OpenMM code with the backbone's topology and positions (N, CA, C; nanometers):
from openmm import Vec3, app, unit

residues = "MET GLN LEU GLU ARG PHE GLY GLN SER PHE SER PRO LEU GLY PRO ARG ILE VAL ILE GLU ALA GLU CYS TYR ASN ILE THR GLY MET THR PHE PRO SER PRO LYS HIS ASP HIS ARG SER CYS THR ARG SER ILE VAL ALA HIS ALA GLU GLN VAL CYS ALA GLU THR GLY ALA ARG LEU THR GLU GLN ARG ARG ASP VAL LEU VAL CYS VAL ALA GLU SER HIS GLN ALA VAL GLY ALA TYR ASP ILE ILE GLU ARG MET ALA VAL HIS GLY PRO ARG PRO ALA PRO ILE THR VAL TYR ARG ALA LEU GLU PHE LEU GLN GLY GLN ASN LEU VAL HIS LYS ILE GLU SER ARG ASN ALA PHE VAL ALA CYS ALA GLU ARG HIS ASP GLY SER PRO ALA ALA LEU LEU ILE CYS GLU GLY CYS GLY ASN VAL SER GLU VAL LEU ASP ARG ASP ALA ALA SER GLY LEU ARG ALA ALA ALA SER SER GLN GLY PHE THR VAL LYS HIS SER VAL VAL GLU LEU SER GLY LEU CYS ALA HIS CYS GLY VAL VAL ALA".split()
positions = [
    Vec3(0.0813, -0.1291, 0.0014),
    Vec3(0.0059, -0.0200, -0.0213),
    Vec3(0.0841, 0.1192, -0.0032),
    Vec3(0.0950, 0.2151, -0.0716),
    Vec3(0.1411, 0.3656, -0.1120),
    Vec3(0.0377, 0.4622, -0.0132),
    Vec3(0.0896, 0.5483, 0.0556),
    Vec3(0.0391, 0.6681, 0.1072),
    Vec3(0.1168, 0.7934, 0.0247),
    Vec3(0.0709, 0.8878, 0.0946),
    Vec3(0.1379, 1.0030, -0.0278),
    Vec3(0.1203, 1.1202, 0.1233),
    Vec3(0.2186, 1.1698, 0.1260),
    Vec3(0.2775, 1.2136, 0.2269),
    Vec3(0.3219, 1.3687, 0.2182),
    Vec3(0.2937, 1.4997, 0.2336),
    Vec3(0.3150, 1.5733, 0.1403),
    Vec3(0.3887, 1.5584, -0.0029),
    Vec3(0.2667, 1.5506, -0.0879),
    Vec3(0.2830, 1.5494, -0.2063),
    Vec3(0.3916, 1.4454, -0.2642),
    Vec3(0.4576, 1.3607, -0.2061),
    Vec3(0.5404, 1.2002, -0.2437),
    Vec3(0.4942, 1.0603, -0.2136),
    Vec3(0.5016, 1.0534, -0.2538),
    Vec3(0.4641, 0.8759, -0.2378),
    Vec3(0.5620, 0.7693, -0.1556),
    Vec3(0.4963, 0.7089, -0.0193),
    Vec3(0.6356, 0.6378, 0.0685),
    Vec3(0.5288, 0.5291, 0.0725),
    Vec3(0.6168, 0.4375, 0.1025),
    Vec3(0.5669, 0.3424, 0.1480),
    Vec3(0.6037, 0.2577, 0.2568),
    Vec3(0.4710, 0.2837, 0.4214),
    Vec3(0.4800, 0.2804, 0.4995),
    Vec3(0.5816, 0.1336, 0.5658),
    Vec3(0.5591, 0.0190, 0.4891),
    Vec3(0.6043, -0.0568, 0.5388),
    Vec3(0.7442, -0.1101, 0.4855),
    Vec3(0.8088, 0.0042, 0.4089),
    Vec3(0.8935, -0.0047, 0.3655),
    Vec3(0.9255, -0.1228, 0.3037),
    Vec3(1.0653, -0.1726, 0.2429),
    Vec3(1.1012, -0.2944, 0.2122),
    Vec3(1.1114, -0.4215, 0.2819),
    Vec3(1.1259, -0.4166, 0.3998),
    Vec3(1.1140, -0.5535, 0.4833),
    Vec3(1.0840, -0.5041, 0.5799),
    Vec3(0.9749, -0.5530, 0.6663),
    Vec3(0.9709, -0.5238, 0.7859),
    Vec3(0.9162, -0.6062, 0.8936),
    Vec3(0.9850, -0.6280, 1.0096),
    Vec3(0.9358, -0.7891, 1.1054),
    Vec3(0.8827, -0.6852, 1.2050),
    Vec3(0.7194, -0.6575, 1.2177),
    Vec3(0.6806, -0.6354, 1.3354),
    Vec3(0.6780, -0.7200, 1.4401),
    Vec3(0.6929, -0.6540, 1.5364),
    Vec3(0.7258, -0.7162, 1.7199),
    Vec3(0.5507, -0.7570, 1.7829),
    Vec3(0.5024, -0.6202, 1.7629),
    Vec3(0.3692, -0.6298, 1.8456),
    Vec3(0.3228, -0.5252, 1.7719),
    Vec3(0.1865, -0.5393, 1.7316),
    Vec3(0.0970, -0.4569, 1.6749),
    Vec3(0.0415, -0.3412, 1.7716),
    Vec3(0.0504, -0.2196, 1.7321),
    Vec3(0.0396, -0.0894, 1.8085),
    Vec3(-0.1378, -0.0987, 1.8299),
    Vec3(-0.2090, -0.1471, 1.7342),
    Vec3(-0.3581, -0.1281, 1.7966),
    Vec3(-0.4013, -0.2455, 1.7812),
    Vec3(-0.5246, -0.2584, 1.8716),
    Vec3(-0.6034, -0.4305, 1.8835),
    Vec3(-0.7185, -0.3560, 1.8319),
    Vec3(-0.8179, -0.4709, 1.8642),
    Vec3(-0.9573, -0.4603, 1.8930),
    Vec3(-0.9982, -0.3676, 1.9687),
    Vec3(-0.9565, -0.3624, 2.1260),
    Vec3(-1.0143, -0.3410, 2.2340),
    Vec3(-0.9587, -0.1930, 2.2630),
    Vec3(-0.8551, -0.1088, 2.2060),
    Vec3(-0.7920, 0.0050, 2.2384),
    Vec3(-0.6221, -0.0075, 2.1879),
    Vec3(-0.6170, 0.0947, 2.2008),
    Vec3(-0.4327, 0.0860, 2.1613),
    Vec3(-0.3194, 0.0618, 2.2734),
    Vec3(-0.2666, -0.0496, 2.2428),
    Vec3(-0.1618, -0.0714, 2.3970),
    Vec3(-0.0472, 0.0133, 2.3428),
    Vec3(0.0425, -0.0452, 2.4495),
    Vec3(0.1699, 0.0092, 2.4522),
    Vec3(0.2625, -0.0631, 2.3824),
    Vec3(0.3517, -0.0662, 2.2503),
    Vec3(0.3998, -0.0940, 2.1520),
    Vec3(0.5693, -0.1835, 2.2381),
    Vec3(0.6155, -0.2700, 2.2002),
    Vec3(0.7466, -0.3005, 2.2311),
    Vec3(0.8078, -0.1621, 2.1991),
    Vec3(0.9061, -0.0961, 2.2624),
    Vec3(1.0008, -0.0043, 2.2195),
    Vec3(1.0814, -0.0154, 2.0694),
    Vec3(1.0914, -0.1610, 2.0576),
    Vec3(1.1701, -0.1890, 1.8785),
    Vec3(1.0516, -0.2085, 1.7725),
    Vec3(0.9377, -0.1807, 1.8249),
    Vec3(0.8277, -0.2360, 1.7125),
    Vec3(0.8863, -0.1260, 1.6079),
    Vec3(0.8336, -0.1550, 1.4773),
    Vec3(0.7995, -0.0546, 1.3455),
    Vec3(0.7272, 0.0063, 1.3519),
    Vec3(0.6994, 0.1092, 1.3875),
    Vec3(0.6072, 0.2582, 1.3765),
    Vec3(0.4983, 0.2648, 1.2320),
    Vec3(0.5884, 0.2352, 1.1346),
    Vec3(0.5308, 0.2598, 1.0177),
    Vec3(0.4315, 0.1951, 1.0121),
    Vec3(0.3791, 0.0642, 1.0284),
    Vec3(0.2334, 0.0111, 0.9824),
    Vec3(0.1126, 0.0826, 1.0748),
    Vec3(0.1966, 0.1273, 1.1737),
    Vec3(0.0685, 0.1749, 1.2927),
    Vec3(0.0168, 0.3477, 1.2004),
    Vec3(0.1098, 0.3836, 1.1645),
    Vec3(0.0469, 0.5521, 1.0936),
    Vec3(-0.0221, 0.4578, 0.9503),
    Vec3(0.0018, 0.4046, 0.8887),
    Vec3(-0.0681, 0.2819, 0.7595),
    Vec3(-0.2234, 0.2346, 0.7958),
    Vec3(-0.2265, 0.1936, 0.9360),
    Vec3(-0.3426, 0.1547, 0.9736),
    Vec3(-0.4261, 0.2738, 1.0175),
    Vec3(-0.3692, 0.3642, 1.1211),
    Vec3(-0.4548, 0.4991, 1.1227),
    Vec3(-0.5086, 0.5521, 1.0024),
    Vec3(-0.4573, 0.5880, 0.9035),
    Vec3(-0.4622, 0.6633, 0.7806),
    Vec3(-0.5391, 0.5690, 0.7272),
    Vec3(-0.5639, 0.4893, 0.7007),
    Vec3(-0.6914, 0.3545, 0.6536),
    Vec3(-0.8160, 0.4047, 0.7323),
    Vec3(-0.7830, 0.3818, 0.8495),
    Vec3(-0.9099, 0.3887, 0.9654),
    Vec3(-0.9794, 0.5534, 0.9171),
    Vec3(-0.8731, 0.6110, 0.8827),
    Vec3(-0.9331, 0.7474, 0.9009),
    Vec3(-1.0302, 0.7793, 0.7580),
    Vec3(-0.9462, 0.7167, 0.6662),
    Vec3(-1.0216, 0.7268, 0.5028),
    Vec3(-1.1685, 0.6501, 0.5349),
    Vec3(-1.1709, 0.4907, 0.6048),
    Vec3(-1.2930, 0.4854, 0.5950),
    Vec3(-1.3784, 0.5551, 0.6690),
    Vec3(-1.3536, 0.5874, 0.8169),
    Vec3(-1.4548, 0.7349, 0.8873),
    Vec3(-1.5058, 0.7996, 0.7979),
    Vec3(-1.3639, 0.8671, 0.6984),
    Vec3(-1.4527, 0.9784, 0.6254),
    Vec3(-1.5549, 0.9011, 0.5061),
    Vec3(-1.4881, 0.8637, 0.4687),
    Vec3(-1.6058, 0.7954, 0.3653),
    Vec3(-1.7379, 0.7543, 0.4013),
    Vec3(-1.7550, 0.7151, 0.5333),
    Vec3(-1.8571, 0.6724, 0.5721),
    Vec3(-1.9380, 0.7437, 0.6118),
    Vec3(-1.8756, 0.9071, 0.6912),
    Vec3(-1.9515, 1.0186, 0.7216),
    Vec3(-1.9924, 1.1146, 0.6080),
    Vec3(-1.9076, 1.0753, 0.4861),
    Vec3(-1.9138, 1.1934, 0.3986),
    Vec3(-1.7983, 1.3177, 0.4258),
    Vec3(-1.7423, 1.3020, 0.5144),
    Vec3(-1.6168, 1.4009, 0.5590),
    Vec3(-1.5223, 1.3931, 0.4769),
    Vec3(-1.4833, 1.5289, 0.4434),
    Vec3(-1.3628, 1.5396, 0.3431),
    Vec3(-1.2030, 1.5036, 0.4273),
    Vec3(-1.1100, 1.4245, 0.3725),
    Vec3(-1.0058, 1.4061, 0.4526),
    Vec3(-0.9084, 1.5108, 0.3239),
    Vec3(-0.9214, 1.6065, 0.3345),
    Vec3(-0.8065, 1.6927, 0.2295),
    Vec3(-0.6752, 1.6264, 0.2573),
    Vec3(-0.5778, 1.6885, 0.1490),
    Vec3(-0.4896, 1.6594, 0.1868),
    Vec3(-0.3597, 1.7263, 0.3108),
    Vec3(-0.4240, 1.8640, 0.3260),
    Vec3(-0.3675, 1.9322, 0.4723),
    Vec3(-0.3959, 1.8359, 0.5572),
    Vec3(-0.5248, 1.7918, 0.5626),
    Vec3(-0.5860, 1.6798, 0.7071),
    Vec3(-0.4885, 1.5835, 0.7110),
    Vec3(-0.4512, 1.4981, 0.5847),
    Vec3(-0.4413, 1.3891, 0.5371),
    Vec3(-0.2789, 1.4182, 0.6829),
    Vec3(-0.2158, 1.5090, 0.5789),
    Vec3(-0.0656, 1.5845, 0.6503),
    Vec3(-0.0399, 1.5475, 0.7971),
    Vec3(-0.1674, 1.6588, 0.8064),
    Vec3(-0.1514, 1.6766, 0.9583),
    Vec3(-0.1849, 1.5370, 1.0445),
    Vec3(-0.2838, 1.4678, 1.0187),
    Vec3(-0.3100, 1.3144, 1.0495),
    Vec3(-0.1668, 1.2278, 1.0577),
    Vec3(-0.1099, 1.2348, 0.9529),
    Vec3(0.0325, 1.1482, 0.9301),
    Vec3(0.1482, 1.2073, 1.0371),
    Vec3(0.1171, 1.3628, 1.0634),
    Vec3(0.2431, 1.3830, 1.1546),
    Vec3(0.1765, 1.3583, 1.3021),
    Vec3(0.0717, 1.3713, 1.3394),
    Vec3(0.0490, 1.3287, 1.4562),
    Vec3(0.0618, 1.1704, 1.4766),
    Vec3(0.0025, 1.0770, 1.3509),
    Vec3(0.0876, 0.9177, 1.3745),
    Vec3(0.1634, 0.8910, 1.3621),
    Vec3(0.2779, 0.9835, 1.3462),
    Vec3(0.3953, 0.8999, 1.3833),
    Vec3(0.4627, 0.8574, 1.4589),
    Vec3(0.4076, 0.8633, 1.5712),
    Vec3(0.4824, 0.8036, 1.7028),
    Vec3(0.3434, 0.7679, 1.8041),
    Vec3(0.3523, 0.7292, 1.8932),
    Vec3(0.2730, 0.7003, 2.0320),
    Vec3(0.3061, 0.8314, 2.1252),
    Vec3(0.3845, 0.9421, 2.1138),
    Vec3(0.3695, 1.0050, 2.1615),
    Vec3(0.2790, 1.1393, 2.1592),
    Vec3(0.2452, 1.2092, 2.2620),
    Vec3(0.1561, 1.2953, 2.2033),
    Vec3(0.2572, 1.4067, 2.1523),
    Vec3(0.1885, 1.4851, 2.0448),
    Vec3(0.2539, 1.5950, 1.9099),
    Vec3(0.1884, 1.7135, 1.9883),
    Vec3(0.2102, 1.8705, 1.9765),
    Vec3(0.1608, 1.9780, 2.0122),
    Vec3(0.1442, 2.0096, 1.8175),
    Vec3(0.0867, 2.1330, 1.8526),
    Vec3(0.0390, 2.2184, 1.6857),
    Vec3(0.1826, 2.2588, 1.6297),
    Vec3(0.2570, 2.3167, 1.7035),
    Vec3(0.3679, 2.3497, 1.7207),
    Vec3(0.4950, 2.2757, 1.6444),
    Vec3(0.4936, 2.1756, 1.7192),
    Vec3(0.5487, 2.0242, 1.6760),
    Vec3(0.5067, 1.9577, 1.5278),
    Vec3(0.3961, 1.9849, 1.4876),
    Vec3(0.3430, 1.9279, 1.3883),
    Vec3(0.3879, 2.0285, 1.2703),
    Vec3(0.4062, 2.1940, 1.2889),
    Vec3(0.4152, 2.2400, 1.1833),
    Vec3(0.5835, 2.2257, 1.1598),
    Vec3(0.6580, 2.2167, 1.2751),
    Vec3(0.8076, 2.1577, 1.2276),
    Vec3(0.8361, 2.0497, 1.1269),
    Vec3(0.7206, 1.9468, 1.1719),
    Vec3(0.7439, 1.8438, 1.0975),
    Vec3(0.7209, 1.8273, 0.9931),
    Vec3(0.6239, 1.9482, 0.9410),
    Vec3(0.5233, 2.0065, 0.7625),
    Vec3(0.6518, 2.0259, 0.7196),
    Vec3(0.7202, 2.1430, 0.8068),
    Vec3(0.8028, 2.2002, 0.7365),
    Vec3(0.9157, 2.1807, 0.6586),
    Vec3(0.9371, 2.0072, 0.7228),
    Vec3(1.0472, 1.9560, 0.6410),
    Vec3(1.0183, 1.8913, 0.5252),
    Vec3(0.9110, 1.8747, 0.4954),
    Vec3(0.8778, 1.8420, 0.3804),
    Vec3(0.7982, 1.9232, 0.2495),
    Vec3(0.7590, 2.0425, 0.2624),
    Vec3(0.7229, 2.1279, 0.2159),
    Vec3(0.6996, 2.2937, 0.3218),
    Vec3(0.6527, 2.3883, 0.2207),
    Vec3(0.6217, 2.5276, 0.3300),
    Vec3(0.5850, 2.5276, 0.4685),
    Vec3(0.5972, 2.5522, 0.5130),
    Vec3(0.5810, 2.5752, 0.6644),
    Vec3(0.4173, 2.6251, 0.6775),
    Vec3(0.3423, 2.5538, 0.7303),
    Vec3(0.1739, 2.5673, 0.7223),
    Vec3(0.2000, 2.7328, 0.8160),
    Vec3(0.1013, 2.8030, 0.8370),
    Vec3(0.0361, 2.8602, 0.9186),
    Vec3(-0.0266, 2.8058, 1.0143),
    Vec3(-0.0129, 2.8250, 1.1586),
    Vec3(-0.0614, 2.8034, 1.3080),
    Vec3(-0.1978, 2.7616, 1.2790),
    Vec3(-0.2726, 2.8297, 1.2238),
    Vec3(-0.4344, 2.8077, 1.2470),
    Vec3(-0.4738, 2.7330, 1.1308),
    Vec3(-0.3944, 2.6942, 1.0007),
    Vec3(-0.4300, 2.5600, 0.9559),
    Vec3(-0.3990, 2.4776, 0.9991),
    Vec3(-0.2824, 2.4538, 1.0952),
    Vec3(-0.2543, 2.2868, 1.1847),
    Vec3(-0.4392, 2.3086, 1.2683),
    Vec3(-0.4487, 2.4260, 1.3360),
    Vec3(-0.5462, 2.3931, 1.4644),
    Vec3(-0.6889, 2.3643, 1.3580),
    Vec3(-0.7294, 2.4008, 1.2602),
    Vec3(-0.8127, 2.4304, 1.1636),
    Vec3(-0.8246, 2.2284, 1.1648),
    Vec3(-0.7094, 2.1710, 1.1023),
    Vec3(-0.7119, 2.0555, 1.0406),
    Vec3(-0.7077, 1.9860, 1.2026),
    Vec3(-0.6504, 1.9722, 1.2948),
    Vec3(-0.6575, 1.9518, 1.4133),
    Vec3(-0.8400, 1.9532, 1.4757),
    Vec3(-0.8864, 1.9827, 1.4397),
    Vec3(-1.0133, 2.0320, 1.4682),
    Vec3(-1.0972, 1.9756, 1.4245),
    Vec3(-1.1137, 1.9431, 1.3168),
    Vec3(-1.1683, 1.8913, 1.1966),
    Vec3(-1.1365, 1.7310, 1.2625),
    Vec3(-1.0070, 1.6526, 1.2892),
    Vec3(-0.9755, 1.5225, 1.2796),
    Vec3(-1.0376, 1.4711, 1.4488),
    Vec3(-1.0293, 1.5983, 1.5581),
    Vec3(-1.0900, 1.5590, 1.6514),
    Vec3(-1.2190, 1.5423, 1.6341),
    Vec3(-1.3429, 1.6200, 1.5232),
    Vec3(-1.4577, 1.5957, 1.5839),
    Vec3(-1.4478, 1.4790, 1.4490),
    Vec3(-1.3995, 1.4046, 1.4152),
    Vec3(-1.4106, 1.3048, 1.3387),
    Vec3(-1.3473, 1.1291, 1.3869),
    Vec3(-1.3211, 1.2109, 1.5654),
    Vec3(-1.2985, 1.1262, 1.6765),
    Vec3(-1.1385, 1.0187, 1.5806),
    Vec3(-1.0768, 1.0712, 1.5414),
    Vec3(-0.9397, 1.0832, 1.4716),
    Vec3(-0.8331, 1.0884, 1.5316),
    Vec3(-0.7674, 1.1884, 1.6177),
    Vec3(-0.7084, 1.2420, 1.7007),
    Vec3(-0.8243, 1.2610, 1.8474),
    Vec3(-0.7043, 1.2750, 1.9792),
    Vec3(-0.7479, 1.2921, 2.1001),
    Vec3(-0.6416, 1.4083, 2.1673),
    Vec3(-0.7219, 1.5015, 2.2431),
    Vec3(-0.6564, 1.5961, 2.2753),
    Vec3(-0.5438, 1.5910, 2.4282),
    Vec3(-0.4938, 1.5742, 2.4488),
    Vec3(-0.4563, 1.5648, 2.5779),
    Vec3(-0.4780, 1.6987, 2.6627),
    Vec3(-0.5585, 1.7090, 2.7173),
    Vec3(-0.6133, 1.8263, 2.7857),
    Vec3(-0.4651, 1.8952, 2.8448),
    Vec3(-0.3998, 1.7977, 2.9192),
    Vec3(-0.2911, 1.8690, 3.0600),
    Vec3(-0.1813, 1.8858, 2.9905),
    Vec3(-0.1668, 1.8295, 2.8639),
    Vec3(0.0086, 1.8662, 2.7848),
    Vec3(-0.0095, 1.9712, 2.6099),
    Vec3(-0.1686, 1.9847, 2.6422),
    Vec3(-0.1919, 2.0482, 2.5081),
    Vec3(-0.1437, 1.9689, 2.4176),
    Vec3(-0.1830, 1.8760, 2.3313),
    Vec3(-0.0840, 1.8215, 2.2323),
    Vec3(-0.1749, 1.6733, 2.1879),
    Vec3(-0.2016, 1.6523, 2.1213),
    Vec3(-0.2202, 1.5169, 2.0509),
    Vec3(-0.2001, 1.4049, 1.9871),
    Vec3(-0.2730, 1.2741, 1.9889),
    Vec3(-0.2443, 1.1719, 1.9443),
    Vec3(-0.3636, 1.1220, 1.8369),
    Vec3(-0.2841, 1.0158, 1.7590),
    Vec3(-0.3683, 0.9571, 1.7196),
    Vec3(-0.4288, 0.8352, 1.7441),
    Vec3(-0.6101, 0.8241, 1.6959),
    Vec3(-0.6649, 0.7544, 1.7549),
    Vec3(-0.7515, 0.6655, 1.5994),
    Vec3(-0.7267, 0.4980, 1.6047),
    Vec3(-0.7918, 0.4166, 1.5699),
    Vec3(-0.8786, 0.3598, 1.5963),
    Vec3(-0.9392, 0.4105, 1.7075),
    Vec3(-1.0596, 0.3173, 1.7611),
    Vec3(-1.2448, 0.3994, 1.7166),
    Vec3(-1.3193, 0.3186, 1.6800),
    Vec3(-1.4466, 0.3638, 1.6622),
    Vec3(-1.5313, 0.3598, 1.8140),
    Vec3(-1.5607, 0.4905, 1.8545),
    Vec3(-1.5623, 0.5263, 2.0020),
    Vec3(-1.7401, 0.5551, 2.0099),
    Vec3(-1.8354, 0.5741, 1.8941),
    Vec3(-1.9627, 0.5743, 1.9256),
    Vec3(-2.0098, 0.6430, 2.0388),
    Vec3(-1.9328, 0.7602, 2.0648),
    Vec3(-1.9512, 0.8625, 2.1370),
    Vec3(-1.9355, 0.8177, 2.2863),
    Vec3(-1.8650, 0.7211, 2.2996),
    Vec3(-1.7933, 0.6689, 2.4219),
    Vec3(-1.6363, 0.7228, 2.4251),
    Vec3(-1.6841, 0.8344, 2.5584),
    Vec3(-1.5206, 0.8509, 2.6224),
    Vec3(-1.3954, 0.7042, 2.6336),
    Vec3(-1.2865, 0.7590, 2.5990),
    Vec3(-1.1558, 0.6882, 2.6071),
    Vec3(-1.0474, 0.7468, 2.7410),
    Vec3(-1.0197, 0.6684, 2.7912),
    Vec3(-0.9025, 0.6975, 2.9335),
    Vec3(-0.8084, 0.7099, 2.8543),
    Vec3(-0.7569, 0.8504, 2.8481),
    Vec3(-0.5910, 0.8289, 2.8066),
    Vec3(-0.4723, 0.7745, 2.8778),
    Vec3(-0.4050, 0.7157, 2.8593),
    Vec3(-0.2695, 0.6253, 2.9472),
    Vec3(-0.1681, 0.7021, 2.9263),
    Vec3(-0.0996, 0.7934, 2.9953),
    Vec3(-0.0147, 0.8586, 2.9571),
    Vec3(0.1595, 0.7903, 3.0239),
    Vec3(0.2225, 0.7736, 2.9604),
    Vec3(0.3300, 0.6955, 3.0437),
    Vec3(0.4260, 0.8182, 3.0478),
    Vec3(0.4629, 0.8286, 3.1951),
    Vec3(0.5819, 0.9313, 3.2228),
    Vec3(0.6984, 0.8931, 3.1819),
    Vec3(0.7159, 0.7298, 3.1381),
    Vec3(0.8911, 0.7188, 3.1101),
    Vec3(0.9199, 0.7657, 2.9633),
    Vec3(0.8071, 0.7012, 2.8880),
    Vec3(0.8520, 0.7220, 2.7548),
    Vec3(0.7985, 0.8186, 2.6838),
    Vec3(0.6879, 0.8512, 2.7375),
    Vec3(0.5838, 0.9464, 2.6615),
    Vec3(0.5105, 0.9164, 2.6011),
    Vec3(0.5224, 0.7808, 2.5622),
    Vec3(0.3945, 0.7126, 2.4973),
    Vec3(0.2197, 0.7471, 2.5314),
    Vec3(0.1393, 0.6957, 2.4762),
    Vec3(0.0241, 0.7264, 2.5213),
    Vec3(-0.0813, 0.6261, 2.4411),
    Vec3(-0.1571, 0.5643, 2.5213),
    Vec3(-0.2559, 0.4367, 2.5209),
    Vec3(-0.3572, 0.4799, 2.5106),
    Vec3(-0.4754, 0.4578, 2.4980),
    Vec3(-0.6212, 0.4849, 2.5390),
    Vec3(-0.6745, 0.3325, 2.5808),
    Vec3(-0.7617, 0.3336, 2.6955),
    Vec3(-0.8514, 0.2311, 2.7272),
    Vec3(-1.0239, 0.2967, 2.7479),
    Vec3(-1.0968, 0.1878, 2.6274),
    Vec3(-1.2383, 0.1859, 2.5980),
    Vec3(-1.3173, 0.1233, 2.6733),
    Vec3(-1.3502, 0.1705, 2.7701),
    Vec3(-1.4288, 0.1059, 2.8936),
    Vec3(-1.5475, 0.1746, 2.8877),
    Vec3(-1.7151, 0.1068, 2.7873),
    Vec3(-1.8490, 0.1551, 2.8172),
    Vec3(-1.8990, 0.1847, 2.9456),
    Vec3(-1.8629, 0.0927, 3.0091),
    Vec3(-1.8923, 0.0510, 3.1492),
    Vec3(-1.8541, 0.1606, 3.2561),
    Vec3(-1.7500, 0.2072, 3.2386),
    Vec3(-1.6879, 0.2841, 3.3749),
    Vec3(-1.7235, 0.4244, 3.2503),
    Vec3(-1.7604, 0.4485, 3.1892),
    Vec3(-1.7533, 0.5707, 3.1167),
    Vec3(-1.9362, 0.5857, 3.1416),
    Vec3(-2.0203, 0.5044, 3.1304),
    Vec3(-2.1680, 0.4971, 3.1529),
    Vec3(-2.1476, 0.5517, 3.3705),
    Vec3(-2.0670, 0.4482, 3.4209),
    Vec3(-2.0792, 0.5289, 3.5438),
    Vec3(-2.0704, 0.6251, 3.5866),
    Vec3(-1.9657, 0.6939, 3.5341),
    Vec3(-1.9470, 0.8588, 3.5380),
    Vec3(-2.0289, 0.9088, 3.5198),
    Vec3(-2.1258, 0.8822, 3.4039),
    Vec3(-2.2315, 0.9928, 3.3732),
    Vec3(-2.3278, 0.9466, 3.4278),
    Vec3(-2.3406, 0.8419, 3.5063),
    Vec3(-2.4865, 0.8340, 3.5850),
    Vec3(-2.4149, 0.8912, 3.7431),
    Vec3(-2.2937, 0.9247, 3.7734),
    Vec3(-2.2689, 0.9578, 3.8587),
    Vec3(-2.3344, 1.0896, 3.8928),
    Vec3(-2.2226, 1.1547, 3.7814),
    Vec3(-2.2515, 1.3262, 3.7580),
    Vec3(-2.4305, 1.3584, 3.6892),
    Vec3(-2.5236, 1.2475, 3.6713),
    Vec3(-2.6426, 1.3079, 3.6251),
    Vec3(-2.6829, 1.2560, 3.7825),
    Vec3(-2.6766, 1.2096, 3.8694),
    Vec3(-2.7299, 1.1924, 4.0348),
    Vec3(-2.6525, 1.3079, 4.0717),
    Vec3(-2.6020, 1.3556, 4.0214),
    Vec3(-2.5876, 1.5089, 4.0780),
    Vec3(-2.6467, 1.6585, 4.0187),
    Vec3(-2.7340, 1.5802, 3.8899),
    Vec3(-2.8056, 1.7174, 3.8627),
    Vec3(-2.6678, 1.7243, 3.7178),
    Vec3(-2.5626, 1.6851, 3.7091),
    Vec3(-2.4908, 1.7681, 3.6015),
    Vec3(-2.4847, 1.6608, 3.5196),
    Vec3(-2.5279, 1.7627, 3.3418),
    Vec3(-2.4993, 1.6786, 3.2482),
    Vec3(-2.3770, 1.7454, 3.1831),
    Vec3(-2.3214, 1.5711, 3.1516),
    Vec3(-2.1769, 1.6331, 3.1030),
    Vec3(-2.1851, 1.6310, 2.9378),
    Vec3(-2.1005, 1.7477, 2.9093),
    Vec3(-2.0839, 1.7603, 2.7479),
    Vec3(-1.9867, 1.7179, 2.7044),
    Vec3(-1.8659, 1.7444, 2.7607),
    Vec3(-1.7475, 1.6642, 2.7206),
    Vec3(-1.6396, 1.6224, 2.8206),
    Vec3(-1.6436, 1.4977, 2.8030),
    Vec3(-1.5351, 1.4535, 2.8936),
    Vec3(-1.3579, 1.4271, 2.8556),
    Vec3(-1.2748, 1.4425, 2.9796),
    Vec3(-1.1409, 1.3815, 2.9788),
    Vec3(-1.0772, 1.2834, 3.0273),
    Vec3(-1.0174, 1.1729, 3.0192),
    Vec3(-0.9793, 1.1097, 3.1802),
    Vec3(-0.8658, 1.0982, 3.1103),
    Vec3(-0.7531, 1.1152, 3.1903),
    Vec3(-0.6332, 1.1076, 3.1798),
    Vec3(-0.5402, 1.0560, 3.2808),
    Vec3(-0.4400, 0.9762, 3.2689),
    Vec3(-0.4018, 0.8433, 3.3716),
    Vec3(-0.2220, 0.9015, 3.2902),
    Vec3(-0.1421, 0.9136, 3.4136),
    Vec3(-0.0390, 0.9034, 3.4156),
    Vec3(0.0295, 0.8285, 3.5040),
    Vec3(0.1349, 0.7504, 3.4314),
    Vec3(0.1931, 0.6525, 3.5277),
    Vec3(0.3431, 0.6070, 3.3951),
    Vec3(0.3115, 0.4478, 3.4290),
    Vec3(0.4050, 0.3871, 3.3548),
    Vec3(0.3423, 0.3106, 3.3135),
    Vec3(0.4064, 0.2849, 3.1809),
    Vec3(0.3689, 0.1366, 3.0950),
    Vec3(0.4761, 0.0285, 3.1476),
    Vec3(0.3877, -0.0588, 3.0884),
    Vec3(0.4486, -0.2166, 3.1269),
    Vec3(0.6213, -0.2119, 3.1097),
    Vec3(0.6434, -0.1784, 2.9695),
    Vec3(0.7945, -0.1357, 2.9271),
    Vec3(0.8734, -0.0409, 3.0155),
    Vec3(0.8494, 0.0668, 3.0855),
    Vec3(0.9075, 0.1280, 3.1372),
    Vec3(0.9218, 0.1315, 3.2805),
    Vec3(0.8018, 0.0425, 3.3263),
    Vec3(0.7517, -0.0031, 3.4642),
    Vec3(0.8692, -0.1080, 3.5004),
    Vec3(0.9322, -0.2078, 3.4263),
    Vec3(1.0283, -0.3044, 3.3871),
    Vec3(1.1927, -0.2746, 3.4694),
    Vec3(1.1936, -0.1479, 3.3767),
    Vec3(1.2758, -0.0913, 3.3937),
    Vec3(1.3265, -0.0018, 3.5372),
    Vec3(1.2092, 0.0743, 3.6094),
    Vec3(1.2266, 0.1164, 3.7136),
    Vec3(1.2277, 0.0506, 3.8217),
] * unit.nanometer
topology = app.Topology()
chain = topology.addChain("A")
for resn in residues:
    res = topology.addResidue(resn, chain)
    for name in ("N", "CA", "C"):
        topology.addAtom(name, app.Element.getBySymbol(name[0]), res)
């Protein structure tokens, strides 16, 4: 499969890749082995985005795709100005408002999550169907994973409702050490 990034074709799998662990699974993202090759993750995220946009009728423009690729290039959260720097390596430096608009679109399609505590973004390859995800942020390697637990989300909404509170937006962030970093600690 060939992807286009910044007007140039590239193969995210390269000539020969051995994947030690999948980055994304059916129940949510996992913390991959530090030795895994991340290009298949990026390919999977872009394919997911294309599918979501095709189903919803949303336009995944070249600019939006480029921003998504920059976010998906690693499991670590990336800020808007980091995205601008990554994009500038391959072409003209985009205006910050352009990147923020693309991120807003990607968030609206549930293709990226904003990590509020860090004002940064991480790609998402999961269908949430309106259910919020908990973001797991490793303090060791900086990788971010997500957990989608509909029962926990439902419990939080019920607890809020019992207080007469209507939830408009929910962000759950948990900081700690992933299994890879926890072994080292």
